[in-house]
N, C-alpha and C positions, 0 to 999 in steps of 0.2 A: 574381319579382317585385321589386326595388330597394327598400328602405323607405330615407326618410333617416332617420330615428332608428337607422337602422344605418350611421352614415355610416365608423365605424370599415374598416366593409369595402370600402368604397367607395372610400376614400384610396390603400389599395396599390392599387389598380387603375390609377387616374389615375398613382401613380406608376411603375407598371408602363408604362404609355403613357407618359409622359414618356423613360424609358429607353428604350422600343423606338423610340421616336421621334427622341432625340437618335441614336441607332445607328447607324438606318436611313434612316426616311423622312423624319426634321426635319420634323415635322408641327408646327404652331403650336397654342397653345395654342385658338384658337377652332375649328381643326379638330378637336383630340383633344374638346373638347366637345359640337360639331356629331354626332362620331363615338360617342360615349358614352352608355350608359345614366346619367341622371341620379337619376330617381325623385322621389317624393311628398315635400314637405316634412313637417318632423313639428313644426313651430310652428303652432298654430291660432290667429296671431293676427287674421288677416283672418276667422275664425269667429268671431269675438269679439262681431259686430254682432246676433244673434241674440236677441233680447228674448225673454226668458221668462216665461209668465204661469202655468206650469203647471197649467191647465185640460186634461183629458183630452184634447179636441178636440185641441189642440196636441201634446200629446205624441205623440198618433196620426199627425198630419203629421209630427212631426221624424221618427218613425221609419220614414216611408217617406222622407223624405231621406237619412236615414243609410241604406237599402238604395240609392240613387241611388249614392252616393259609393261603397258597398262594390261595385256592379256595375260601376262604371266605374273604381274603382281594379284590381279584376280582369281589365277588358280592355285597360286603356291603360296604358302604364309608360312616362312622359314618355323622350324620348330628346332631347339636346341642350337642355333647359332643366329648370325645376323646376316640377314637380305642385302646385297647390294650389288649396282650394275654399270656399264661404262659403255658407251657408244661410239663407233666406229665408222667413219664414209671412207670408202677408196674409192677408185676411178670404179672399178667391176664390180666390188660389192660392197656390201654396207651389213652391219650386225651389231649383235648386243652380246658383250658377256657378263653375264650373271654370275654372281657367286654366293657362296654361303661360307660365312667364317665362324671362325671357334671364339667363342668368348667367355671370359672368367670373371671372377669378384676381387682377382688382384688388383689393387690399385692404379695401377700402372695404366691398366684397361678400363677404368671408367673413365670418365669425364667431370668436369665439376660438379655436376649435379646428381651422379651417381648413375649416369645411364653407359649402358655399354659401348666397350669400342672396337673394332676389330682386334683379334691378336694377330700380332706381324706374320706375315706369312702364312700362316694357317689357316687357309682356303680351298674348298672344291669348286672350280669353275665350271658351268655350262653353259651354252651358248643357241642363240638364237638368229640364224641370217639370211641373208639374201644373195643367192650365186656363190656360195660358200661351198668348197668340196671336202667335209669332214675327213681324217684320216686319209687325206689322198695327199702323193707328192709330184712335184713338180719335175718334169724332164729339162731343168734350165737350158741345156744348152740347144733345145730346139726351139725353144719359146720366142716368140715375137712379138710385136703390140697388136697382129694380124690372127694369131694362134695362140693355143695351150693344149700342152699336152702333158699328162702327169700319169703316173702310177695309182690305183686304188686298190689296195688288196682285200683278198676276198671275203667272204664272210667268215668270222669264229676262226681266226688266222693263228698259227703255232700255240703257244703255250695259252693264248688268251681262250682255246677252245674251252680249258678244262676250266678255265673261269665262270663260263657261261654256262655249264652242263644243267644247270637246275632252273635255267629261266625257259620261258615261252620262247622258240625260235622265233616268233612273231612279233615277239617283246609281251605287246596286248591285245584285247579287242577293240579299245579305242583307237589303235592304227592300222589294223587287219587291211582296210582296204586301202592304204598308202605303201610306199615303197619303205623300206627301211633296210639297212645293214648295221651288221653286229660285226665288229672287231676291236678296234681300238677302244670306238666307243659307241654306244649306242643311240643311231642314226635314224631320224625318219626324215623322209621327204616327202614334198609336196609339189609339185610341178602340175601341167595343162594335161588332162587326159591321161596322168601316170605314166609320164615318158620324159624322161630327163635328158637332155641335150647332150648326151656324151657319147661321143663317136667313137666304136673300137676302131683301134688301129689294126694294120696288118703289119705282118713282118716285111714284105715288099715297101709299104709306105716308112715303116720306122727306118728301114736300111737309107730308102732314098732320102728322107727327111735329114739323116743322119748326116749322109753324104753332103747334101746340099747346106748343111750348115758350119763347114767344115771352111770355109773361105768368109763368111762371115765371123766364126770363133778364133780364127787364124787372124783377124785383122784387130781385134779386141786383148788379144796379146801383144801384138805391134804396138799397139796404143802403151800397154803396159812396158813394155821395154823402153817406149820413149821416155817414159817418165821416170824411168829408172836409171836408164843411160845415157849421159849427155854424150859422150866419146863417140864420134861415129863411126869408127872400127869395131868399137865393144858391139856397139849393135848390132852390125851385120853379122858378127859371128855368133851371136845370140841368136838374129834372124835365121840363119841358115840353121842352126844347130834345132831352132822352133819349128823348121819347114819338115826340117826329117821327122821330128816326131808327128805330127800331121800328116806326112805322106805314109808313116805308118799304120796310121787310123784309117786312113783311105784304103790303103792294100787292104787292112781287115777287113773293112765293110763288104768288099769286093770278094774277099774270100768265103763270108757268111752269104752273099747274093747268091755265089756261086751253091756252096754247101744247102741252102733250102730254094734253090730256083725252083722246084716244084711241090712248094708251099709258103710262095709268097702272098698268096690271099688267105691264108690262115692266120689269124688274130695273131699279135704279137703278144709273149705273156715272156718274161724276161725274172732272169733272177736275184737283179739289185731293185732294192726297193727306192734309194734314191741315185740313181743312174747318173753318171759321169761320162764325159768322152774316154777318160782315163778308165773308167772301170767296164765300159761296155766294149772298147776296141784298142786297149792296150796288149799286148802279148795272146797267148792262144785260148784264153779262156772264151767257148762260145756262148754269148748273151743270152741264148734260146734253150741251151741244154738245162733242164729242171731234174734231178734226181729224185729218185723214186722216194729217199727220206724228205726230201724237200718237197712233194708233192703229198706225201703223208703229212706231213706237217701244217700244208699250205703256207709252206714259204716260197711262192710263186707271186708274182706282180702282172697281172695284165695292165697293157695301156689302152687309155684313151684320151680324146682330144675333145677340145671345143674350138670349130668354125669359127672364121671371119665374122659369118652372117649372125653367130649366138654373141660372139664377144662383143659384137657390136651392141646390141640389142642389151646384154648387160650394163652397160655404160649409161641407159635410162631410168627412169622411176620407177619402170615398171619391174620387179621382181620374174626372174626365168625360173626360178623354183627358190623355195625356201625349205633350211635344213635346219631341224633341232637337233643337237648332240649332247649327250651324257655318258659320265661314267655310268658303267652299274654298280648299283649296289643292292645290296641285302640287308634285313634285318638284323644279322650279326655284326653290321655295319654300325650299327646305333640309331637310333630315332630321327637325328639331324639329316645322315643323308640317306636314310631311306626315305622319309616322308618327303624330301626334295626329287629322289626317282619315282616316287610315287605320284607324286603331283602331276611330275613333268610328264610322264607316260601315260596316266591315269585321267589328270584332269583338266589338263589343255584341251581345249575346245579343236583339235584339227579338222574337225567339219567345218566350223565356222571360217576360220582362216583359210580354209581351202576357197571356199567361196567367195571369201573376201576379195583374193588378188583372183582368183581363176574361171568364177562364175557371181561377179558381184550382186547381179538382180536376185540371188536367192537368200541373201542378208541385207538387203537395202532397209534400212529405217530399222532393222532389229541389233538390239545391243545385244552385246559380248556376255555370256554367260558361260561359267566354268562346265564341261562335258562331267559327267555322274555326281554333280551335285550334290546330292543328297550324300553320297559317301563322305566325300571331303567335307561336308560339316559335319556329318558324325566325327571322323577322325580330331579332326580341330575339338571339337566337344569331349572329346575323350581325354586330350590334352590338358583342356580347362580344368577339368572334373577330378582331375587325378590329385592335386593336395586332400578335397575330402572325401576322396576313395581312399585314402593314405590311412583316416583314421582305423579303417578295417583288416586292415595290412599288418597292425602289431603282432608280433610274434614274442614266443618267452613271455610273455603275460603271468604265468602259472608260478606259483611262490618256489623259489629254488631250491634243492634240498642242502642241509646244514653244511656248510664250507663250502656248498657248489660257488664260484665268484661267475662262471658263465655257463651255460649250454645252447646248444641248438642242434635239433636232428632233421630241421628242414620240413617236419611233416603237417606244420599248418601251411606250407608254400603249394602252388599250383605247379604242376607237371608242364614242363616246357617254357613258364614265365620266368622271371629276374627273382633271385634270392633275397626276399622281404627284409629290410634293415642290413642290408649287406653294401657294402662300399664296391662299385668297379667302374670302370669308362666303358660307356656305353658306346665307344666307336671301337671299331675291329671285333674281334669274335670275342664275345664276353661270356661271363658264367651265367649256367640256365640250369632250372633243376630240371632232373630227372630221374628216370626209373633204372635201375642197373637188372640186367637179366642172372638170374640165380640169388640176387641179394634181395634182403627187405627194405623196405623202407625207404625214402626220398633221397635225395643225393645231390650233391651240386656239379655241373658237369664245369669244369674251370677252364674257362676261356685262354685260347694260347697267349702266354707274356702279358696277361691284364691281370693285375693283382686284385686281390678279394680280401676283402676285412669286414668285420661288422660295427654298422654304428650304434649297436646298443653297448658293447660291451666297456664296462667303466674302467677308464685309462685315469693312471698308470695302473700296473698290472702289481699286486702286492711282491715283497722282493722274494716270497718263498713260494712258490706254486708247482702244482704238476698242468702241463695243459695235453689232451688225450685228443684221438679224432683217429677215424678208418679212414684208407687210401685204397681206391681199386682201380686195377687198369683192365681195360679190354684185354682180354687173353689171347684175340688170335690175332698175333704179328709174327711176320717171318724173320724181322730186323735182328739186330741183336740185342735192341732193349727196345723195352714197350713205353707205357705211361709213366710222367716221371711229374715230380709238384715239388715245389720247395715250401715251405715254413721259414717264415722272415719274424724276427723279434727286432725291435729296432728301439733303443729310449731315447731317439728322438721325437720332438711333437710333431704328428703327422702335417703337411702341407693344408692350408685352408680349404682346396677340395677335394681332403680326404686321400689323397695319394700318398706315398710314403716320400718321407724329406731325408736325404743321403747325406745332406751336408752339416756344416759345424760339428760339434764336440758331440762327439757319442759312441753308445757300443751298438755292434749291431751283429748277430748271430743267423746264419742259414744252414738250415739242414735240408740237402738237398736229396732227395730218396727215387733212386732208377729202378726200375724191374730189367728185371734182366731174361734171356733166351735162354732156356734149361739142354736146347741143342749143343751150346757151349759148356756144359759143366764140365767137362773133363778133357777141353782142348788148349785150357791155360788162355780163351779168348770170353771168358764171361763176363761182362760188363755192369751187371746188376751190381749197384751201389747206394750207400749213405754215405754221404760228403759233408762233414761240418767246419764251418768257417766262424770263427769269432772275432770280431776285426772291431778295435778302438781307436778314436780321438780325442787327445794326445793318444801318440801310442805308447803301448808297454809292452809289446814283443814284436821286436823288428830284427831282423840278420839279413844283411847283406843290401839293406835300403827297403825292404821289402816288410811289409807291417803283417801280423796275424798271426794266429797259430790254425791248426786244421787238422781233422782226423776222417781216413777215410775206411768203412768197412762193407767188405764184398758181402751182399745182402742175398740172400738163397732162399729166402722167405718169402721172397717177390716176385715173381716170375709169370710168363705166358701160361703158367698150369696152376701156379697160386696166386691167384689175382688179387686177392686181399690181404692187408697186415693191419694190426691196431699197431698206432703211433704214441707212444708215450714220451713227455719231455718233462725232465723233473729241474728246480733250479734250488738249489737250497743252499746258505749262506756262500753265493759265489759261486759253487761248483754244479756244474751241468751233467746232468745223464740222460742217454734215450736207449727207449724200451722198445724192440717190438715183440710184438704178441709177448707181453710180459718179461722176456728176458731180456740183462742188460747187455747194448751192442756197442753204449761209447760211454765215456768218461773225460770230464775234461782235464783231470789231470792225467791221461796218456798223451794230449794232445801235442804236436810239433811245430814247431814253425818254419817257415818258408824252405828252408834248404836241411831242415832236419835234425836243426838245433832243440832242445829240450826248451820246452816252455819257461819263459820267465816268472810271467803270473799264470796257473794254471787254471784259468776259470774266469770267473767275469770280475770287474772293478766293485771295491766295498760301496753298499749301496745302490747298487745297479734296479733300477725301477724301467719296465719296460713300457712306452708311449704306443708301440704301432707293434700289431700284428698281421699280417701278410701270408697269404698264401699264395703260390703262383706257378702254372703252367708252365712246365720246361722240356715237355717232351719233344724228341727227335722230330718224329712224324705226327706232328699234332694233327693234319688234316685227315688222317686214319685211324688213330691210334687215340683214344679219349683217356683221361684221368678224373676221378672224380672224387669228393671226401664229405663225409658224413661225422656224424656224432662226436661233434666237437663237445669238449666239456675244459673246463678250467676249475682245478680244486685249489683251495688255500692249505698252503702246510703251516 
């Protein structure tokens, strides 16, 4: 396991990565980070919030939290990000919030010795806790020191069901024997005999407890009134108004008790996730009426409680249950998050943790080891080995034809793998190598809104050149538009992590190509088009405070039936021309300013040389309709 307090060992690794990247695969800083073990931060500044009272009880709870930290660190080594933790101790629960932070080689996020610091506010939290109920919501108006009512959403609620459609419904074999919940988070519960002390609340109990809470909550309202108003007469008026309000609540409770008199022993399931007295008992909205749509979307909320005996046990140093909750992450979200999710679900040793608290004789004298440890070590060794394996990944090593500045048809890549020698952010949906039905060769399936650029392409480009590529969309779409992608040319130097720089002076060209649906050819609603924008700073084309020139061409060559086009962008003496399937469709001399005025400078500023070339997926329905590029070629003119 890599420790951040031994960063002297880590920095040579990154220096080696940098040497290999520059010599062979030209990996960007961002890609080197995402493919590298970063480890745990040695600075405890986020853990200094723990308030110590030096009682024996608190010390025992802290000792449990320290075990949580020890077990997590042995099971999960942060990749592509920096790990840290914060411990919390409350009266009835105690827990550790772990986080994996984004890191960068930007100077402001490196310490004086060049060690990584967390990038402000860019982290993903996950938690290991005693006596907490993740993704639950207190019914605050019912709760007292002796009882705790809460709503607990069912598995795979609402839109989240789509997010979890490809995951194992029981998370992973490593946790099959334990209680799991998949809603806002993925949660694994460990409890004695696999029984959580959560008691379902009936309709009758919910109404009775609501009725009983009115006097208590009215007294709280009176105390607020006393603080707000000093005049006795005003207080009395407000008391009277508030009393009428509470009488309405009581009448509503009586009404629902009468309506459900034959169902009072059935479980209370309400349609408010975070109920209040007002949301439940003001007006004529039935708190138990769940519509068919709410049922279909699982937008309903069973009510549970912890009784007085359980509440009292929660105050002790013996956990009543353990919960580990984290967001669901997939490979598409990048190495940082997927490695976190994989390690916590597959390598945290849930059997050991269960026995440690609820059957301690089974682990007495036995040291903690991660579950599936061989698999864990193999994954980590794969990250450690990436710099050397990158030597064998270099593409475009064959001599280029005369006048060809750059070319890549992705033929040397592996289907399903990352595009070798191309920059992209590996969190979010990123680009991967694919084959396309009905098309030959290898293609890059563009990740949505995640720019792709070559790390081997020499910059800047020459002043005069022709850039060509093929673009393909999935043809089976019924919406008005299908696959769409932008080509972006930028004179500004890219950021140090390889991403596009949109600040400072420079010129930017965006060529966005959108496929259309042929069903709309003849109804004036066809939306397939090419839109080209040229923007410069300082401004050379400005109308009514809007800078830039543009041109739109209704492209009928790229549709749900004609799914492939060849694009050529030609720059010659500052003039820009675009060709589709060798047919000229746009020329910068025809571009207009924002409000229709003729262009002042109908092309690119003199001496323009581009330092950034990016492709970006701009598809409206990117989840269901994919877009691909290949056969990229730049020729000197």
